[in-house]
KEMIFI-13024 format. One record per residue: x, y, z of N, C-alpha, C in turn; residue number from 1. Coordinates in nm, 3 decimals. Atoms other than C-alpha are relative to their C-alpha. Example, Ala and Ser with C-alpha at 12.3 -4.5 7.8 and 13.67 -1.06 7.14 Angstrom:
BEGIN
(marke (0.089,-0.119,0.000),(1.230,-0.450,0.780),(0.090,0.120,0.000),1)
(marke (-0.082,-0.119,-0.006),(1.367,-0.106,0.714),(-0.077,0.109,0.073),2)
END
This chain:
BEGIN
(marke (0.102,-0.120,-0.015),(-0.003,0.012,0.008),(0.106,0.131,-0.006),1)
(marke (-0.063,-0.122,0.035),(0.103,0.354,-0.101),(-0.036,0.105,0.101),2)
(marke (0.037,-0.108,-0.072),(0.090,0.662,0.130),(0.027,0.115,-0.090),3)
(marke (0.005,-0.105,0.106),(-0.007,0.951,-0.108),(-0.037,0.137,0.103),4)
(marke (0.026,-0.126,-0.074),(0.013,1.326,0.017),(-0.120,0.053,-0.065),5)
(marke (0.142,-0.042,0.061),(-0.332,1.501,-0.020),(-0.024,0.108,0.082),6)
(marke (0.075,-0.104,-0.064),(-0.501,1.812,0.067),(-0.123,-0.040,0.084),7)
(marke (0.109,0.057,-0.069),(-0.758,1.741,0.335),(-0.058,0.128,0.063),8)
(marke (0.074,-0.102,-0.057),(-1.029,1.994,0.431),(-0.058,-0.035,0.146),9)
(marke (0.031,0.016,-0.121),(-1.103,2.020,0.798),(-0.089,0.081,0.044),10)
(marke (0.127,-0.069,-0.077),(-1.431,2.107,0.978),(-0.005,-0.062,0.138),11)
(marke (0.025,0.032,-0.141),(-1.546,2.084,1.321),(-0.133,0.027,0.033),12)
(marke (0.130,-0.030,-0.041),(-1.885,2.074,1.503),(-0.042,-0.068,0.113),13)
(marke (0.040,0.084,-0.135),(-2.056,1.993,1.833),(-0.112,-0.090,-0.015),14)
(marke (0.119,0.087,0.025),(-2.244,1.690,1.750),(0.010,-0.110,0.110),15)
(marke (-0.005,0.081,-0.116),(-2.351,1.434,2.009),(0.057,-0.143,-0.054),16)
(marke (-0.033,0.112,0.056),(-2.255,1.139,1.766),(0.060,0.000,-0.132),17)
(marke (-0.061,0.007,0.146),(-2.067,1.054,1.433),(-0.126,-0.005,-0.084),18)
(marke (0.114,0.022,0.078),(-2.416,0.959,1.320),(-0.061,0.131,-0.046),19)
(marke (0.048,-0.128,-0.001),(-2.545,1.307,1.368),(0.101,0.091,-0.078),20)
(marke (-0.091,-0.083,0.082),(-2.238,1.468,1.199),(-0.039,-0.025,-0.149),21)
(marke (0.008,0.043,0.147),(-2.295,1.263,0.876),(-0.158,0.043,-0.047),22)
(marke (0.146,-0.046,0.054),(-2.681,1.359,0.887),(0.008,0.142,-0.020),23)
(marke (-0.004,-0.157,0.025),(-2.583,1.730,0.924),(0.077,0.024,-0.141),24)
(marke (-0.074,-0.014,0.120),(-2.338,1.681,0.635),(-0.088,-0.005,-0.133),25)
(marke (0.100,0.010,0.092),(-2.611,1.562,0.439),(-0.094,0.112,-0.044),26)
(marke (0.093,-0.111,-0.009),(-2.845,1.838,0.535),(0.073,0.132,-0.085),27)
(marke (-0.068,-0.136,0.031),(-2.582,2.105,0.469),(0.020,-0.046,-0.150),28)
(marke (-0.023,0.022,0.144),(-2.487,1.947,0.126),(-0.114,0.011,-0.109),29)
(marke (0.119,-0.031,0.082),(-2.862,1.967,0.013),(-0.028,0.170,-0.008),30)
(marke (0.040,-0.124,0.020),(-2.889,2.317,0.112),(0.105,0.099,-0.057),31)
(marke (-0.091,-0.070,0.091),(-2.562,2.410,-0.068),(0.013,-0.037,-0.142),32)
(marke (0.007,0.068,0.136),(-2.650,2.204,-0.369),(0.134,-0.066,-0.040),33)
(marke (-0.124,0.103,0.010),(-2.350,1.958,-0.321),(-0.041,-0.145,-0.011),34)
(marke (0.016,0.142,0.016),(-2.346,1.610,-0.395),(0.125,-0.085,0.052),35)
(marke (-0.124,0.088,-0.080),(-2.090,1.432,-0.156),(-0.003,-0.134,0.007),36)
(marke (-0.016,0.145,-0.020),(-1.958,1.087,-0.157),(0.041,-0.028,0.146),37)
(marke (-0.018,0.004,-0.146),(-1.974,1.034,0.219),(0.107,-0.112,0.039),38)
(marke (-0.120,0.108,-0.033),(-1.719,0.719,0.172),(0.135,0.084,0.028),39)
(marke (-0.115,-0.089,-0.003),(-1.459,1.005,0.144),(-0.011,0.095,0.124),40)
(marke (0.021,-0.099,-0.104),(-1.558,1.169,0.477),(0.044,-0.076,0.138),41)
(marke (-0.031,0.063,-0.126),(-1.404,1.079,0.804),(-0.052,0.097,0.115),42)
(marke (0.036,-0.079,-0.118),(-1.575,1.193,1.140),(0.086,-0.060,0.105),43)
(marke (-0.074,0.027,-0.092),(-1.346,1.176,1.429),(-0.057,0.069,0.137),44)
(marke (0.024,-0.035,-0.135),(-1.464,1.185,1.786),(0.085,0.052,0.069),45)
(marke (-0.119,-0.056,-0.093),(-1.281,1.384,2.064),(0.067,-0.137,0.069),46)
(marke (-0.073,0.136,-0.056),(-1.016,1.134,2.214),(0.043,-0.102,-0.099),47)
(marke (-0.067,0.111,0.099),(-0.941,0.930,1.884),(0.111,0.075,-0.065),48)
(marke (-0.109,-0.064,0.020),(-0.630,1.099,1.864),(0.068,-0.075,-0.120),49)
(marke (-0.062,0.081,0.092),(-0.490,0.804,1.666),(-0.040,-0.004,-0.129),50)
(marke (0.077,0.004,0.138),(-0.733,0.820,1.387),(0.048,0.133,-0.075),51)
(marke (-0.051,-0.130,0.061),(-0.632,1.196,1.334),(0.149,-0.009,-0.045),52)
(marke (-0.143,0.013,0.009),(-0.260,1.104,1.330),(0.027,-0.095,-0.091),53)
(marke (0.000,0.090,0.122),(-0.344,0.835,1.068),(0.001,0.089,-0.129),54)
(marke (0.005,-0.074,0.128),(-0.392,1.132,0.824),(0.101,0.123,0.005),55)
(marke (-0.121,-0.117,-0.004),(-0.130,1.407,0.974),(0.108,-0.041,0.064),56)
(marke (-0.115,0.010,-0.071),(0.194,1.446,1.115),(-0.057,0.036,0.148),57)
(marke (0.038,-0.056,-0.155),(0.189,1.507,1.527),(-0.032,0.141,-0.003),58)
(marke (-0.004,-0.140,-0.020),(0.243,1.863,1.481),(-0.135,0.068,-0.063),59)
(marke (0.132,-0.038,0.059),(-0.054,1.910,1.241),(-0.115,-0.031,0.062),60)
(marke (0.132,0.086,-0.077),(-0.291,1.666,1.438),(-0.009,0.073,0.112),61)
(marke (0.029,-0.067,-0.111),(-0.225,1.864,1.737),(-0.067,0.151,-0.032),62)
(marke (0.069,-0.107,0.035),(-0.307,2.200,1.571),(-0.146,-0.018,-0.028),63)
(marke (0.151,0.030,0.022),(-0.625,2.055,1.450),(-0.074,-0.022,0.120),64)
(marke (0.053,0.021,-0.128),(-0.704,1.916,1.783),(-0.035,0.120,0.095),65)
(marke (0.018,-0.123,-0.073),(-0.655,2.226,1.946),(-0.117,0.104,-0.048),66)
(marke (0.095,-0.087,0.040),(-0.863,2.430,1.715),(-0.141,-0.057,0.020),67)
(marke (0.129,0.063,-0.010),(-1.148,2.173,1.732),(-0.053,-0.014,0.158),68)
(marke (0.033,0.010,-0.161),(-1.156,2.173,2.113),(-0.054,-0.138,0.021),69)
(marke (0.098,0.117,-0.024),(-1.408,1.908,2.220),(-0.093,-0.019,-0.103),70)
(marke (0.093,0.034,0.089),(-1.590,1.916,1.897),(0.051,-0.138,-0.086),71)
(marke (-0.024,0.084,0.098),(-1.630,1.646,1.634),(0.102,0.048,-0.108),72)
(marke (-0.089,-0.035,0.124),(-1.342,1.669,1.353),(-0.061,-0.077,-0.121),73)
(marke (0.056,0.071,0.129),(-1.466,1.606,1.006),(0.107,0.043,-0.106),74)
(marke (-0.107,-0.003,0.117),(-1.215,1.523,0.737),(-0.084,0.006,-0.128),75)
(marke (0.057,-0.001,0.135),(-1.326,1.605,0.387),(0.109,-0.038,-0.100),76)
(marke (-0.113,0.060,0.095),(-1.089,1.381,0.180),(-0.011,0.025,-0.144),77)
(marke (-0.004,-0.033,0.142),(-1.006,1.430,-0.172),(-0.118,-0.104,-0.066),78)
(marke (0.119,0.094,0.068),(-1.310,1.272,-0.400),(-0.124,0.006,0.078),79)
(marke (0.136,-0.016,-0.072),(-1.572,1.378,-0.148),(-0.076,0.080,-0.099),80)
(marke (0.096,-0.131,0.077),(-1.703,1.685,-0.389),(0.083,0.014,-0.117),81)
(marke (-0.073,-0.030,0.139),(-1.634,1.706,-0.752),(0.035,0.162,-0.017),82)
(marke (0.007,-0.142,0.024),(-1.716,2.062,-0.741),(-0.036,0.064,0.125),83)
(marke (0.043,-0.062,-0.111),(-1.763,2.311,-0.456),(0.061,-0.032,0.122),84)
(marke (-0.078,0.021,-0.114),(-1.671,2.292,-0.097),(-0.122,0.030,0.105),85)
(marke (0.102,-0.033,-0.095),(-1.884,2.282,0.232),(0.039,0.123,0.078),86)
(marke (-0.034,-0.141,-0.053),(-1.918,2.626,0.380),(-0.058,-0.017,0.151),87)
(marke (0.018,-0.010,-0.148),(-1.936,2.697,0.750),(-0.148,0.032,0.029),88)
(marke (0.143,-0.050,-0.026),(-2.288,2.707,0.902),(-0.005,0.018,0.156),89)
(marke (0.026,0.005,-0.158),(-2.449,2.719,1.258),(0.069,-0.103,0.080),90)
(marke (-0.039,0.129,-0.063),(-2.319,2.368,1.331),(0.147,-0.043,-0.038),91)
(marke (-0.127,0.045,0.062),(-2.008,2.332,1.130),(0.079,0.115,-0.032),92)
(marke (-0.094,-0.122,0.046),(-1.718,2.561,1.118),(0.141,-0.070,-0.061),93)
(marke (-0.116,0.053,0.050),(-1.415,2.521,0.891),(0.130,0.041,0.078),94)
(marke (-0.111,0.004,-0.076),(-1.073,2.484,1.061),(0.123,0.030,-0.123),95)
(marke (-0.088,-0.058,0.106),(-0.880,2.505,0.726),(0.031,-0.156,-0.084),96)
(marke (-0.045,0.117,0.091),(-0.698,2.283,0.469),(0.145,-0.026,0.030),97)
(marke (-0.138,0.047,-0.035),(-0.409,2.085,0.556),(0.049,-0.122,-0.089),98)
(marke (-0.067,0.125,0.072),(-0.163,1.848,0.367),(0.029,-0.110,0.087),99)
(marke (-0.001,0.118,-0.096),(-0.199,1.507,0.511),(0.056,-0.124,-0.088),100)
(marke (-0.042,0.113,0.075),(-0.153,1.146,0.385),(-0.127,-0.079,-0.008),101)
(marke (0.101,0.103,0.003),(-0.393,0.888,0.270),(0.077,-0.146,-0.040),102)
(marke (-0.051,0.138,0.053),(-0.308,0.511,0.220),(-0.123,-0.037,-0.112),103)
(marke (0.073,0.061,0.099),(-0.412,0.368,-0.120),(0.063,-0.114,-0.041),104)
(marke (-0.048,0.139,0.042),(-0.388,0.008,-0.244),(0.054,0.013,-0.135),105)
END
C-alpha cells in the first residue's frame, strides 16, 4: 500500500454522535447544492487522536485538535466533492485545509 500526500479540508462541530455529524453533512450538502460521496468523509470523535494521526503528522494533528476543542472533527478527503466545498454554518465551522496523507492500495 502507498501513502499519498493529499490536501484535506478540516471542519469541526459540536455533534452528539458521529451519525448526527454525517446527517448534518447530508443536510448541509442539500442546502448548498452539493453531492458528496460520504465514503470519502471521516468523522473523528474527541479522544480518538490515533485516527487523526493516521492522516496527519503529530504537529498538524495537534493544531487541528486544539482548534477543534471538544468538537467532532470532520475530514473532507479528496474525492468527496467533485465541485464546490462545504461552507461553515451554525453547526459546522471550517478549521482549514492541511496537507496530510492517505493510504491507497
